[in-house]
Each structure stands twice: as C-alpha cells, then as structure tokens.
C-alpha positions in Angstrom: 107.6 129.0 128.3 104.2 127.6 126.9 103.6 124.3 127.0 103.4 124.4 122.9 106.4 126.2 123.1 108.2 124.0 125.3 106.8 120.6 123.2 108.3 122.4 120.7 112.1 123.2 121.7 112.0 119.7 122.9 111.1 118.0 119.1 113.8 120.4 117.5 116.4 119.2 120.5 115.6 115.7 119.5 116.4 116.0 116.1 119.3 118.2 117.2 120.7 115.1 119.7 119.8 112.4 117.3 120.8 113.7 114.1 120.6 110.9 111.5 117.6 108.9 113.4 114.2 108.4 113.0 112.7 110.1 116.7 109.3 111.0 115.5 108.3 108.4 118.3 109.3 110.3 121.1 108.0 113.5 120.1 105.8 115.1 122.3 103.3 118.0 122.4 101.2 120.4 125.0 99.3 117.8 126.7 102.8 115.8 127.1 104.1 118.7 128.6 101.1 119.4 131.0 100.7 115.7 131.8 104.6 116.2 133.0 103.9 118.9 134.9 101.3 117.3 136.7 103.4 114.5 137.8 101.6 111.8 135.6 104.6 110.8 133.3 107.2 110.4 135.9 109.8 108.9 134.2 110.3 109.8 130.1 111.7 107.8 128.0 115.7 108.3 127.6 115.9 110.4 124.6 112.9 113.0 125.9 115.2 113.6 129.3 118.1 114.1 127.0 116.6 116.7 125.0 114.5 118.3 128.3 117.9 118.4 130.1 119.4 119.9 126.9 116.2 122.7 126.5 115.9 123.8 130.4 119.6 123.5 130.7 120.3 120.8 133.3 122.8 119.0 133.9 121.1 116.0 135.5 117.6 114.3 135.7 117.4 114.7 139.1 117.7 118.6 138.2 114.6 118.5 136.6 112.8 116.8 139.0 112.7 113.3 138.0 112.4 110.2 138.9 112.2 106.1 138.5 109.9 104.8 140.3 111.1 101.3 141.1 108.1 98.2 141.2 108.0 95.6 143.7 110.1 93.3 141.7 113.0 95.5 141.0 111.7 96.7 137.3 111.5 100.2 136.0 108.1 101.6 134.8 108.5 104.1 131.8 106.6 106.6 131.5 104.1 105.3 134.3 100.6 107.6 134.4 99.1 107.7 137.9 95.3 106.0 137.3 92.8 108.7 137.5 90.9 109.0 140.7 86.9 107.9 140.4 84.6 110.0 140.0 87.1 112.9 138.7 87.3 114.3 135.4 90.5 112.8 134.7 88.4 109.6 134.8 85.8 110.6 132.1 88.1 111.7 129.8 90.3 108.3 130.3 86.7 106.5 129.4 85.7 108.4 126.7 89.2 108.1 125.1 89.0 104.4 125.9 85.4 104.2 124.3 86.5 105.4 121.1 89.0 102.8 120.8 86.2 100.4 121.3 84.3 102.0 118.6 87.3 101.4 116.1 86.7 97.9 116.6 83.0 97.7 116.7 83.3 99.7 113.1 85.6 96.7 111.7 82.9 93.8 113.4 79.8 95.3 113.0 80.0 97.6 110.6 80.1 101.7 109.7 76.1 102.1 110.4 76.5 100.6 114.0 79.6 102.3 115.0 78.3 105.4 113.9 75.2 105.2 116.5 77.8 104.9 119.3 80.0 107.8 118.0 76.8 110.2 117.8 76.1 109.2 121.3 79.5 110.4 122.5 79.6 113.2 120.4 76.4 114.9 122.3 77.8 113.6 125.4 81.2 115.4 124.8 79.4 118.5 123.6 77.5 118.7 127.1 80.6 118.2 128.7 82.8 121.0 126.8 80.2 123.4 129.0 81.0 122.3 132.2 85.3 120.6 132.1 87.3 122.6 134.0 89.6 125.1 131.8 92.6 123.0 132.6 91.1 120.3 130.9 89.6 121.7 128.4 92.0 121.0 125.6 92.4 117.1 126.9 88.4 116.9 126.2 88.2 119.3 122.8 91.1 117.3 121.6 88.8 113.7 122.3 85.7 115.8 120.5 88.1 116.1 117.3 89.0 112.7 117.7 85.4 111.6 117.7 84.2 114.1 114.8 86.8 112.6 112.7 86.0 109.6 113.3 82.5 110.3 112.1 84.1 111.5 109.4 85.5 108.4 108.2 82.2 106.1 109.1 80.0 108.8 106.7 82.4 108.6 104.1 82.1 104.1 104.4 78.3 105.1 104.3 79.0 107.1 101.2 77.5 109.9 102.8 79.6 112.9 101.7 78.2 115.8 102.5 78.0 114.3 106.3 81.6 113.3 106.2 82.6 116.7 105.2 80.6 118.7 107.8 82.2 116.3 110.4 85.7 116.8 108.9 85.0 120.6 109.3 84.4 120.7 112.8 87.1 118.1 113.6 89.5 120.5 111.9 87.8 123.3 113.6 88.1 121.6 117.7 91.8 121.1 116.6 92.3 124.6 115.6 91.1 125.6 119.0 94.0 123.9 120.8 96.9 124.4 118.3 96.6 120.1 118.0 98.8 119.5 114.8 98.4 115.9 115.2 94.7 116.4 114.7 94.4 119.0 112.2 96.5 116.8 109.8 94.4 113.8 110.5 91.5 115.9 109.9 93.0 117.4 106.6 94.3 114.1 105.5 90.4 112.7 105.9 89.4 115.5 103.9 92.2 115.1 101.0 90.2 111.4 101.1 86.9 112.5 100.9 87.9 115.0 98.2 88.9 112.3 96.1 86.3 109.9 96.6 83.8 112.7 95.7 85.3 112.9 92.1 88.0 116.2 92.9 91.2 115.0 92.6 92.9 118.4 92.7 91.0 119.3 96.0 92.5 116.3 97.0 96.0 117.0 96.6 95.8 120.6 97.7 94.4 119.0 101.1 97.1 116.3 101.4 99.6 118.9 100.8 98.3 120.7 103.7 98.4 117.8 106.0 102.1 117.3 104.9 102.9 120.8 106.3 102.9 118.9 109.8 104.7 116.1 108.8 107.7 116.6 110.9 105.8 116.5 114.4 103.8 113.0 113.6 104.2 109.5 114.5 105.3 106.9 111.5 102.3 105.7 110.6 100.7 109.1 110.2 103.9 109.8 107.9 103.2 107.0 105.8 99.9 107.2 105.6 99.8 110.8 104.3 102.2 110.1 101.3 99.9 107.2 100.3 97.3 109.8 100.4 98.8 112.2 98.6 100.4 109.6 96.0 97.0 108.5 95.1 95.9 112.1 94.5 98.8 112.9 92.5 97.9 109.5 90.6 94.1 110.6 89.7 95.8 113.9 88.2 98.0 112.5 86.3 100.9 112.8 88.1 102.3 108.8 87.8 106.1 109.2 88.6 105.4 111.4 91.6 102.9 109.1 93.0 105.1 105.9 93.1 107.7 108.2 94.4 105.9 108.8 97.3 104.8 105.4 97.9 108.4 104.5 97.6 109.1 106.9 100.7 106.3 105.9 102.9 107.7 102.1 103.7 110.0 104.2 105.9 107.2 105.2 108.7 105.1 102.0 107.8 103.0 100.8 111.0 104.7 97.2 110.6 107.8 99.2 110.8 106.7 101.3 113.8 105.4 98.4 116.5 104.1 98.8 119.7 100.9 101.3 118.9 97.8 99.9 119.8 94.9 98.9 117.1 92.6 101.8 116.4 95.5 104.6 116.8 95.6 107.0 113.9 97.1 105.0 110.5 97.8 101.8 112.7 96.6 100.6 109.2 99.1 101.6 107.0 101.4 98.7 107.1 104.0 98.0 104.0 101.1 95.8 102.7 98.4 98.4 102.6 101.2 100.8 100.8 101.5 98.4 97.8 97.8 97.8 97.6 97.6 101.4 97.0 100.7 101.1 94.6 98.1 98.8 92.8 95.4 101.8 92.5 98.1 104.0 91.3 100.0 101.8 88.6 96.1 101.1 87.4 95.3 104.6 87.2 98.3 105.4 84.8 97.2 102.7 82.8 99.6 99.9 83.5 97.1 97.3 84.8 99.4 94.1 84.2 101.9 95.7 86.8 99.1 96.6 88.9 97.5 93.3 89.3 100.7 91.7 90.1 101.9 93.9 93.0 98.2 93.5 94.2 98.6 90.0 94.4 101.8 90.0 96.2 100.0 92.7 98.5 96.1 90.9 99.3 98.0 88.1 101.5 99.2 90.7 103.8 95.9 92.7 104.9 94.8 91.4 108.2 91.3 89.5 107.5 90.0 91.7 110.4 90.3 94.8 108.2 87.4 93.9 106.1 87.0 97.4 104.5 90.5 97.0 103.4 90.1 93.4 102.1 87.2 94.4 99.8 88.9 97.4 98.7 91.8 95.8 97.6 90.1 93.2 95.9 88.1 95.6 94.0 91.5 97.6 93.1 92.6 94.1 91.5 89.0 93.9 89.6 88.9 96.9 88.2 92.6 96.7 87.2 91.8 92.9 85.9 88.8 94.8 83.5 91.1 97.2 82.6 93.2 94.6 81.1 90.5 93.0 78.9 90.0 90.4 81.2 86.3 90.6 82.2 85.7 87.0 83.4 88.8 87.3 86.0 87.6 90.9 86.9 84.1 89.7 87.6 85.5 86.6 89.7 87.4 88.8 91.5 85.2 91.7 92.3 82.3 88.8 93.2 84.9 87.9 96.1 84.8 91.4 97.1 81.1 91.5 97.5 80.1 89.6 100.4 83.1 90.9 102.3 81.8 94.6 101.5 78.5 93.5 102.3 79.5 92.1 105.9 81.6 95.4 106.6 78.7 97.3 105.6 81.0 99.8 103.4 78.3 101.8 100.8 81.1 102.8 99.5 82.8 100.1 98.2 79.2 98.3 97.2 78.4 101.8 95.0 82.3 101.3 93.5 81.1 97.5 92.8 77.8 98.4 91.2 79.6 101.0 88.8 82.2 98.4 87.9 79.2 96.0 87.3 77.9 98.8 84.8 81.0 98.1 82.9 80.9 94.7 82.6 77.1 94.5 81.5 78.4 93.7 78.2 80.2 90.7 78.9 76.8 88.4 80.4 77.6 85.8 78.3 80.6 84.9 80.2 79.1 82.7 83.3 81.4 84.7 85.8 80.2 88.5 84.8 76.4 87.0 84.6 77.1 85.2 88.7 78.6 88.6 90.0 75.7 90.7 88.0 73.0 88.6 89.5 74.8 88.8 93.1 74.7 92.8 92.3 71.3 92.6 91.7 70.2 91.2 95.1 73.0 93.5 97.1 70.8 96.4 96.0 
C-alpha cells in the first residue's frame, strides 16, 4: 500500500468509525504518513490511532509501534515532531515554510507589493533547490513551491495584475499535480475561480469553484467554508441567487471561528462567520436586494479583524455599492471614502480600482458634499 493509499484508507476509516461527526480536522495525507514512518509523529491523535488500528488490523497502539513520549512534567506530547537537524534538508524546508508564514503577515502589514518581493525571491531559491533535493524529500519541497506560487497568484490579484495571477495559479496547479496533493490543487483551483470572477467571467468562476469542491471531503473545515463562499459569489454573479444564499448558510458549518487552533496564515484561516456574512451582503446586492445587503454588512463589519485591512476595505466597498444601488449616493460616498485610506494602506490596487469604478458611477452627484469629498480624495489616490 502506497503512502497516498494508506492516507485515503485512514480518512475513510475515520468516517466509518466516527459516523455523524465532523472529523475533517483529523484527515491525513501522504506527507503525514511519511512523517509517521520516519518517527516524526510519535503519538497521533486518538482518532487517528483508532483509524490506523482499523486499517492495519492492529489490536493495540503498541502493535503499531506507537508510543506516548512523556515530558519531564508528566504530560504527554501529541503529534510531537523531532526538531530538524541543523544544516539538514529538513531544516531548510522547515525554514522556508516558516518564511511563508512571515510573508503572509508582511502582506497584512506592508501590502502585497512588499510581500511579493519576498515571495519571488523564495520561489527563485526553491526552483534551485528542486534540482538538488533528495528524492524522499522532494514532495515536501514541491508542495512548498506550490504554496508559494499560489501566494504569488493572490498577491498579483491584489495588485490587479490578472495575467501574472493566472500564470502563477497554473504553476501552483502544475506543482500540486506532480505530487497528487489534493489540498493544494483545491486551493489553487479556488484561487483560479476568484481570478475569473474579478476578471469579469462568472461562468468560468463557477466552473472552477465546482472543480475545487470535488476535493471537499479531504479538506480542513475553514477551506471547505471558503470554497462554498467563492462558489456562492460566483453563482450570484450568474443570477443563481437562491443557490448562492443556501451555500453561504452551509459554509457556516465550517467557519474558521468554529475550528480554532489553526495558526494565522493557514489557508482559509480568514474565513470566519463574519467573512461569510460580508459575502452574503455582496450576494444580496447582486440579487438586487440592496437594503438587505446593507443590514447584513452593518452587522458583519465589526467582526472583521482590523489587521485584515483588505477584507475590511472590501467589506466597506461592498456596503458603499449597496448604498449606491439603494439610491443613497451621499451614504455610499461617505462609506467609500472610509474605505479609501484603508485600501491605500493595504496596498490593494484591486480595491482601489473598484473604488474608482464606483466613483465614476457617482460622478453625477457632485453637488452632494460627501460625494464631492470622496471624488476629490479619489483623484489624489490615482
């Protein structure tokens, strides 16, 4: 049985043993099996041990050669991984992975243009390392390459560089396909759906969202939520409004705030209940229900963390567009004006471009003080 086959069998066993419970947090993949073989996972969770015993026909954990390492204080360490040896390939991969988390934070603090410089340098370094890495560790490095490529796609999307974003998404998908990584394939496909939607091609966005959802059962909860949010937004853009709202209801089952413990920066860690409701507001606006959209967005905005500048600016943009659709140009302008400095600080050219488009729609109301103030400030931003 290959590592991938064993991982699939363990996940199937988890579903059988814990029927009726959401056990996606315990799902494993071939990399996890590899770490188990190398002794890096010394004591898996109780659910994973039960699934392993079921698949391998073992009666006890000791039959699997698993043991629970004791700390000096008598507590047990779960899934404890040995520290990588200095100068080893494991250390190099570990440091590159840690650097990825740091670059995610750089995007939030300094904007996508700054973060993209670091991502580009790391991708160049990884490209060189892929020619030298030992075969046993190659899958880990290829997955990391796919992760960095998908980040490059997102950062270019924020910078309104659609062509470069699509190119990096294709590269991420190619690397994920090399190692059969369903998680990265799903996430890069999700990113592709976002790119098609922001480029004005909702039908293609729906197609990509549905392709990403083919991997749904193997994904962590917040990713399952994010995929549903994207599918819903794409459907709403094609006029499938009822289906979109049902998907958003479903997404709440896997919202990130219902699955705590994931470090900031993990895929879809941003997809909280508030984030889902912001997209409900966007879908209601697309359904020509702007008053309901405004109510939903008013409730959702305070739940968006202030450090998530792009998400907050995007939510304000959606609210401004809803006010404009509700024939409230003065409130729309005041809301858009509030979003403008946040989008600037976030470095999101995409949101700034959307604000400029909204400004063009509102240019006929320049006699209103709030509209005039927004349009004047918008000129300085361009």
